[in-house]
N, CA, C and O of each residue as an XYZ file, in Angstrom:
536
protein
N     156.761    -99.660     86.280
C     156.696    -98.295     86.483
C     155.636    -98.044     87.604
O     154.639    -98.765     87.650
N     155.819    -97.080     88.470
C     154.893    -96.729     89.496
C     154.149    -95.438     89.196
O     154.703    -94.482     88.655
N     152.824    -95.445     89.582
C     152.070    -94.192     89.457
C     152.567    -93.189     90.435
O     152.913    -93.508     91.573
N     152.598    -91.995     89.987
C     152.904    -90.840     90.798
C     151.649    -90.061     91.043
O     151.229    -89.333     90.143
N     151.005    -90.153     92.202
C     149.750    -89.527     92.407
C     149.839    -88.021     92.200
O     148.934    -87.449     91.592
N     150.829    -87.386     92.651
C     150.929    -85.978     92.402
C     151.027    -85.605     91.001
O     150.454    -84.589     90.607
N     151.723    -86.359     90.190
C     151.854    -86.243     88.687
C     150.487    -86.467     88.036
O     150.140    -85.749     87.098
N     149.727    -87.411     88.490
C     148.355    -87.664     87.963
C     147.515    -86.448     88.107
O     146.885    -85.974     87.162
N     147.517    -85.930     89.355
C     146.700    -84.768     89.641
C     147.161    -83.531     88.854
O     146.329    -82.822     88.288
N     148.445    -83.269     88.814
C     148.932    -82.166     88.042
C     148.694    -82.304     86.516
O     148.405    -81.328     85.825
N     148.823    -83.520     86.036
C     148.460    -83.747     84.642
C     146.997    -83.385     84.293
O     146.736    -82.728     83.285
N     146.074    -83.817     85.128
C     144.726    -83.573     84.919
C     144.453    -82.004     84.994
O     143.724    -81.432     84.183
N     145.090    -81.379     86.018
C     144.865    -79.877     86.056
C     145.467    -79.143     84.805
O     144.894    -78.185     84.284
N     146.599    -79.628     84.379
C     147.224    -79.022     83.223
C     146.248    -79.184     82.000
O     145.988    -78.225     81.273
N     145.748    -80.369     81.816
C     144.883    -80.607     80.670
C     143.613    -79.788     80.845
O     143.149    -79.168     79.888
N     143.072    -79.770     81.982
C     141.867    -78.985     82.289
C     142.055    -77.513     81.859
O     141.171    -76.936     81.225
N     143.175    -76.926     82.196
C     143.481    -75.511     81.913
C     143.893    -75.298     80.485
O     143.848    -74.150     80.043
N     144.287    -76.278     79.725
C     144.721    -76.062     78.330
C     143.830    -76.538     77.261
O     144.047    -76.196     76.099
N     142.783    -77.349     77.588
C     141.871    -77.725     76.582
C     140.875    -76.583     76.469
O     140.478    -75.995     77.474
N     140.443    -76.251     75.156
C     139.469    -75.248     75.046
C     138.427    -75.727     74.005
O     138.708    -76.529     73.116
N     137.289    -75.216     74.168
C     136.213    -75.511     73.189
C     136.083    -74.413     72.161
O     136.103    -73.236     72.521
N     135.953    -74.754     70.903
C     135.738    -73.736     69.858
C     134.773    -74.381     68.814
O     135.011    -75.468     68.288
N     133.747    -73.684     68.573
C     132.631    -74.133     67.608
C     132.185    -75.639     68.036
O     131.978    -76.500     67.181
N     132.067    -75.862     69.292
C     131.472    -77.100     69.832
C     132.543    -78.298     69.914
O     132.219    -79.424     70.293
N     133.781    -77.971     69.543
C     134.773    -78.990     69.551
C     136.009    -78.483     70.368
O     136.455    -77.338     70.303
N     136.509    -79.516     71.162
C     137.735    -79.142     71.924
C     138.968    -79.304     71.081
O     139.059    -80.175     70.215
N     139.937    -78.417     71.369
C     141.266    -78.452     70.657
C     141.922    -79.781     71.065
O     141.694    -80.315     72.150
N     142.710    -80.260     70.178
C     143.485    -81.475     70.502
C     144.735    -80.998     71.303
O     145.319    -79.943     71.051
N     145.093    -81.860     72.283
C     146.236    -81.471     73.098
C     147.210    -82.656     73.008
O     146.976    -83.719     73.583
N     148.315    -82.438     72.263
C     149.354    -83.528     72.164
C     149.941    -83.840     73.467
O     150.194    -82.928     74.253
N     150.186    -85.113     73.763
C     150.797    -85.469     74.957
C     152.146    -84.868     75.228
O     152.512    -84.601     76.372
N     152.883    -84.657     74.157
C     154.265    -84.027     74.303
C     154.115    -82.521     74.714
O     155.059    -81.981     75.291
N     153.061    -81.877     74.464
C     152.882    -80.544     74.958
C     152.584    -80.559     76.477
O     152.985    -79.669     77.227
N     151.877    -81.592     76.874
C     151.669    -81.700     78.363
C     152.937    -82.039     79.089
O     153.157    -81.564     80.203
N     153.779    -82.848     78.492
C     155.053    -83.188     79.034
C     155.902    -81.955     79.111
O     156.563    -81.734     80.126
N     155.915    -81.139     78.078
C     156.756    -79.912     78.046
C     156.228    -78.923     79.150
O     157.013    -78.248     79.816
N     154.908    -78.868     79.310
C     154.321    -78.015     80.313
C     154.546    -78.362     81.723
O     154.519    -77.489     82.590
N     154.785    -79.693     82.011
C     155.015    -80.174     83.361
C     156.402    -80.618     83.734
O     156.651    -80.993     84.880
N     157.315    -80.581     82.777
C     158.661    -81.140     82.958
C     159.473    -80.493     83.998
O     160.452    -81.076     84.463
N     159.110    -79.276     84.406
C     159.887    -78.641     85.478
C     159.510    -79.262     86.854
O     160.307    -79.203     87.790
N     158.330    -79.838     86.972
C     157.863    -80.391     88.219
C     158.008    -81.909     88.280
O     158.121    -82.475     89.367
N     158.006    -82.569     87.129
C     157.872    -84.075     87.141
C     158.883    -84.622     85.999
O     159.216    -83.924     85.041
N     159.296    -85.837     86.189
C     160.104    -86.520     85.170
C     159.191    -86.775     83.975
O     158.009    -87.081     84.128
N     159.767    -86.642     82.789
C     158.976    -86.769     81.553
C     158.386    -88.170     81.370
O     157.316    -88.328     80.781
N     159.058    -89.139     81.856
C     158.441    -90.577     81.730
C     157.301    -90.659     82.732
O     156.315    -91.324     82.415
N     157.337    -90.092     83.824
C     156.271    -90.040     84.903
C     154.999    -89.407     84.234
O     153.879    -89.906     84.348
N     155.270    -88.266     83.527
C     154.131    -87.553     82.887
C     153.506    -88.410     81.811
O     152.287    -88.566     81.756
N     154.370    -88.980     80.932
C     153.848    -89.893     79.838
C     153.071    -91.073     80.415
O     152.013    -91.460     79.920
N     153.651    -91.631     81.493
C     152.986    -92.808     82.012
C     151.594    -92.414     82.661
O     150.615    -93.156     82.591
N     151.589    -91.200     83.289
C     150.271    -90.762     83.846
C     149.281    -90.532     82.729
O     148.131    -90.955     82.850
N     149.660    -89.899     81.678
C     148.757    -89.673     80.531
C     148.269    -91.076     80.038
O     147.068    -91.299     79.891
N     149.239    -92.025     79.782
C     148.788    -93.303     79.315
C     147.791    -93.940     80.270
O     146.760    -94.461     79.845
N     148.104    -93.897     81.572
C     147.214    -94.533     82.588
C     145.882    -93.853     82.635
O     144.851    -94.514     82.759
N     145.877    -92.541     82.538
C     144.652    -91.818     82.573
C     143.752    -92.103     81.362
O     142.525    -92.120     81.458
N     144.382    -92.314     80.281
C     143.651    -92.680     79.020
C     143.118    -94.130     79.126
O     141.971    -94.387     78.760
N     143.886    -95.009     79.589
C     143.437    -96.430     79.748
C     142.404    -96.582     80.831
O     141.619    -97.529     80.778
N     142.358    -95.691     81.828
C     141.441    -95.721     82.870
C     140.121    -94.912     82.577
O     139.203    -94.857     83.396
N     140.093    -94.309     81.391
C     138.847    -93.591     81.018
C     138.699    -92.242     81.724
O     137.587    -91.731     81.856
N     139.790    -91.676     82.167
C     139.688    -90.351     82.802
C     139.919    -89.319     81.704
O     139.532    -88.158     81.835
N     140.575    -89.771     80.586
C     140.825    -88.887     79.453
C     140.353    -89.574     78.143
O     140.457    -90.792     77.994
N     139.823    -88.742     77.187
C     139.470    -89.290     75.878
C     140.671    -89.014     75.004
O     140.952    -87.853     74.703
N     141.424    -90.087     74.566
C     142.616    -89.973     73.820
C     142.493    -90.691     72.458
O     141.751    -91.663     72.324
N     143.218    -90.203     71.481
C     143.309    -90.936     70.224
C     144.792    -91.025     69.832
O     145.638    -90.405     70.477
N     145.106    -91.780     68.792
C     146.439    -91.953     68.216
C     147.428    -92.408     69.283
O     148.561    -91.933     69.364
N     146.959    -93.331     70.082
C     147.820    -93.771     71.194
C     148.814    -94.771     70.661
O     148.453    -95.683     69.916
N     150.026    -94.609     71.029
C     151.112    -95.560     70.679
C     151.728    -96.058     71.960
O     152.267    -95.287     72.754
N     151.641    -97.356     72.150
C     152.141    -97.958     73.481
C     153.662    -97.850     73.636
O     154.145    -97.711     74.760
N     154.413    -97.908     72.563
C     155.851    -97.916     72.704
C     156.442    -96.641     73.271
O     157.473    -96.696     73.942
N     155.851    -95.544     73.037
C     156.424    -94.302     73.579
C     155.331    -93.333     74.319
O     155.602    -92.176     74.639
N     154.144    -93.910     74.534
C     153.088    -93.179     75.204
C     152.621    -91.952     74.489
O     152.136    -91.040     75.159
N     152.724    -91.839     73.141
C     152.250    -90.682     72.453
C     150.776    -90.800     72.192
O     150.265    -91.855     71.815
N     150.100    -89.677     72.404
C     148.636    -89.667     72.090
C     148.210    -88.228     71.968
O     148.953    -87.292     72.262
N     146.984    -88.095     71.522
C     146.333    -86.728     71.447
C     145.179    -86.819     72.430
O     144.341    -87.717     72.345
N     145.145    -85.859     73.382
C     144.065    -85.763     74.306
C     142.980    -84.913     73.703
O     143.193    -83.754     73.350
N     141.791    -85.521     73.590
C     140.677    -84.783     73.065
C     139.832    -84.070     74.167
O     139.320    -82.967     73.976
N     139.724    -84.743     75.288
C     138.795    -84.202     76.331
C     139.084    -84.955     77.621
O     139.754    -85.987     77.652
N     138.542    -84.379     78.670
C     138.518    -85.060     80.024
C     137.167    -85.655     80.147
O     136.173    -84.948     79.981
N     137.072    -86.945     80.434
C     135.750    -87.607     80.535
C     135.053    -87.137     81.865
O     135.664    -86.496     82.720
N     133.705    -87.505     81.981
C     133.060    -87.182     83.219
C     133.698    -87.760     84.451
O     133.724    -87.135     85.511
N     134.219    -88.971     84.299
C     134.934    -89.618     85.363
C     136.265    -88.792     85.745
O     136.594    -88.674     86.925
N     136.954    -88.274     84.781
C     138.110    -87.495     85.047
C     137.694    -86.157     85.735
O     138.390    -85.709     86.647
N     136.623    -85.546     85.331
C     136.109    -84.273     85.938
C     135.756    -84.534     87.405
O     136.047    -83.703     88.265
N     135.137    -85.670     87.695
C     134.783    -85.999     89.062
C     136.023    -86.093     89.876
O     136.087    -85.529     90.969
N     136.983    -86.762     89.401
C     138.255    -86.899     90.161
C     138.955    -85.551     90.410
O     139.445    -85.275     91.505
N     138.982    -84.734     89.361
C     139.608    -83.359     89.405
C     138.866    -82.542     90.592
O     139.475    -81.966     91.494
N     137.580    -82.577     90.464
C     136.805    -81.775     91.406
C     136.935    -82.308     92.845
O     136.910    -81.523     93.793
N     137.066    -83.570     93.007
C     137.246    -84.161     94.390
C     138.575    -83.894     94.990
O     138.721    -83.888     96.213
N     139.617    -83.657     94.104
C     140.930    -83.388     94.675
C     141.488    -81.966     94.405
O     142.678    -81.701     94.579
N     140.585    -81.077     93.977
C     140.996    -79.733     93.708
C     141.478    -79.064     94.946
O     142.496    -78.373     94.908
N     140.780    -79.237     96.076
C     141.236    -78.638     97.330
C     142.454    -79.307     97.826
O     142.498    -80.535     97.895
N     143.502    -78.515     98.194
C     144.796    -79.024     98.602
C     144.628    -79.931     99.862
O     145.201    -81.017     99.953
N     143.821    -79.431    100.811
C     143.579    -80.143    102.050
C     142.986    -81.550    101.864
O     143.365    -82.539    102.492
N     141.976    -81.533    100.897
C     141.327    -82.796    100.528
C     142.253    -83.782     99.819
O     142.158    -84.999     99.980
N     143.185    -83.177     98.998
C     144.223    -84.053     98.308
C     145.184    -84.610     99.365
O     145.511    -85.797     99.336
N     145.642    -83.753    100.307
C     146.617    -84.257    101.284
C     145.992    -85.364    102.150
O     146.656    -86.345    102.484
N     144.666    -85.191    102.520
C     144.015    -86.318    103.227
C     143.847    -87.567    102.396
O     143.948    -88.681    102.910
N     143.585    -87.385    101.084
C     143.446    -88.487    100.275
C     144.734    -89.320    100.093
O     144.712    -90.550    100.066
N     145.848    -88.588     99.972
C     147.141    -89.268     99.938
C     147.512    -89.929    101.259
O     148.085    -91.017    101.312
N     147.161    -89.224    102.306
C     147.483    -89.776    103.690
C     146.712    -91.103    103.964
O     147.252    -92.067    104.507
N     145.476    -91.089    103.571
C     144.724    -92.380    103.729
C     145.242    -93.440    102.831
O     145.362    -94.595    103.241
N     145.567    -93.076    101.566
C     146.071    -94.143    100.619
C     147.391    -94.652    101.139
O     147.660    -95.849    101.047
N     148.265    -93.746    101.707
C     149.501    -94.174    102.235
C     149.355    -95.225    103.395
O     150.053    -96.236    103.463
N     148.410    -94.897    104.272
C     148.101    -95.809    105.392
C     147.681    -97.112    104.963
O     147.971    -98.110    105.623
N     146.943    -97.174    103.785
C     146.465    -98.396    103.265
C     147.392    -99.067    102.159
O     147.104   -100.127    101.604
N     148.536    -98.324    101.906
C     149.508    -98.747    100.973
C     148.854    -99.049     99.599
O     149.212    -99.989     98.889
N     147.887    -98.196     99.290
C     147.213    -98.406     97.980
C     147.151    -97.038     97.239
O     146.419    -96.137     97.648
N     147.949    -96.906     96.127
C     147.896    -95.753     95.347
C     147.343    -95.929     93.969
O     147.688    -95.171     93.062
N     146.467    -96.940     93.778
C     145.843    -97.122     92.513
C     144.940    -95.917     92.216
O     144.403    -95.295     93.131
N     144.783    -95.600     90.936
C     143.950    -94.489     90.601
C     142.430    -94.719     91.118
O     141.762    -93.807     91.606
N     142.023    -95.878     90.973
C     140.642    -96.297     91.396
C     140.520    -96.045     92.917
O     139.514    -95.486     93.353
N     141.500    -96.434     93.717
C     141.495    -96.241     95.118
C     141.541    -94.707     95.526
O     140.767    -94.232     96.357
N     142.468    -94.013     94.902
C     142.525    -92.574     95.107
C     141.241    -91.949     94.825
O     140.830    -91.080     95.593
N     140.518    -92.320     93.738
C     139.271    -91.724     93.388
C     138.228    -92.081     94.405
O     137.370    -91.241     94.675
N     138.225    -93.224     94.978
C     137.194    -93.578     95.976
C     137.498    -92.923     97.299
O     136.555    -92.585     98.013
N     138.742    -92.716     97.681
C     139.050    -91.938     98.840
C     138.690    -90.512     98.715
O     138.124    -89.906     99.625
N     139.040    -89.942     97.517
C     138.785    -88.549     97.250
C     137.242    -88.255     97.314
O     136.775    -87.258     97.866
N     136.504    -89.224     96.695
C     135.028    -89.116     96.709
C     134.455    -89.139     98.105
O     133.532    -88.387     98.420
N     135.030    -90.050     98.990
C     134.549    -90.082    100.339
C     134.899    -88.853    101.144
O     134.130    -88.457    102.020
N     135.973    -88.272    100.893
C     136.440    -87.105    101.632
C     135.668    -85.915    101.158
O     135.276    -85.111    102.004
N     135.420    -85.726     99.935
C     134.517    -84.720     99.275
C     133.093    -84.875     99.916
O     132.472    -83.870    100.261
N     132.594    -86.096    100.069
C     131.315    -86.286    100.481
C     131.211    -85.879    102.061
O     130.185    -85.368    102.511
N     132.298    -86.135    102.821
C     132.213    -85.822    104.216
C     132.398    -84.318    104.396
O     131.843    -83.741    105.331
N     133.179    -83.663    103.504
C     133.245    -82.237    103.600
C     131.971    -81.562    103.336
O     131.591    -80.615    104.026
N     131.284    -82.050    102.315
C     129.975    -81.508    101.895
C     128.981    -81.823    103.019
O     128.176    -80.930    103.284
N     128.922    -82.944    103.707
C     128.094    -83.212    104.734
C     128.336    -82.208    105.976
O     127.402    -81.681    106.580
N     129.597    -82.022    106.262
C     129.897    -81.068    107.398
C     129.437    -79.691    107.032
O     128.931    -78.959    107.882
N     129.600    -79.320    105.786
C     129.196    -77.926    105.343
C     127.676    -77.773    105.494
O     127.197    -76.749    105.983
N     126.889    -78.840    105.054
C     125.470    -78.813    105.172
C     125.004    -78.752    106.574
O     124.104    -77.991    106.928
N     125.662    -79.609    107.414
C     125.317    -79.572    108.835
C     125.570    -78.267    109.441
O     124.733    -77.829    110.230
N     126.704    -77.534    109.151
C     127.002    -76.273    109.696
C     125.993    -75.212    109.292
O     125.657    -74.288    110.032
N     125.528    -75.415    108.045
C     124.554    -74.365    107.445
C     123.083    -74.513    107.997
O     122.275    -73.584    108.031
N     122.854    -75.737    108.405
C     121.512    -75.951    108.873
C     121.320    -75.919    110.341
O     120.169    -75.939    110.777
N     122.375    -75.870    111.181
C     122.316    -75.728    112.539
C     121.872    -74.285    112.939
O     122.303    -73.320    112.308
N     121.089    -74.151    113.891
C     120.643    -72.898    114.421
C     121.031    -72.685    115.811
O     120.711    -71.646    116.389
């Protein structure tokens, strides 16, 4: 099975918008609720695989993981997951990230994260330079 980078991004955004904190604890988000919420945009198996991969790569904190059908409960997004989300939140930055990954023929989550981090850094440097020029 291949990773779908757009599905990875959409899955993280969906989880970010649907996890809530109450009394210091986040609500549990069943993987099948995520599948239901994204199934109009992506194939259910792509969504399940994205969740599985995000859990295994420590972008999500998950429990009750079953490898035969990718069922789990998402407890939270990890700091690593939040970093990735914030680096690809801007559509232009995401498009540049995918463009560079395509040129390098590398769509691993680790590579996407490194590219997104570099792009976010260059955007921040350009903004700082623009603000400090007189």
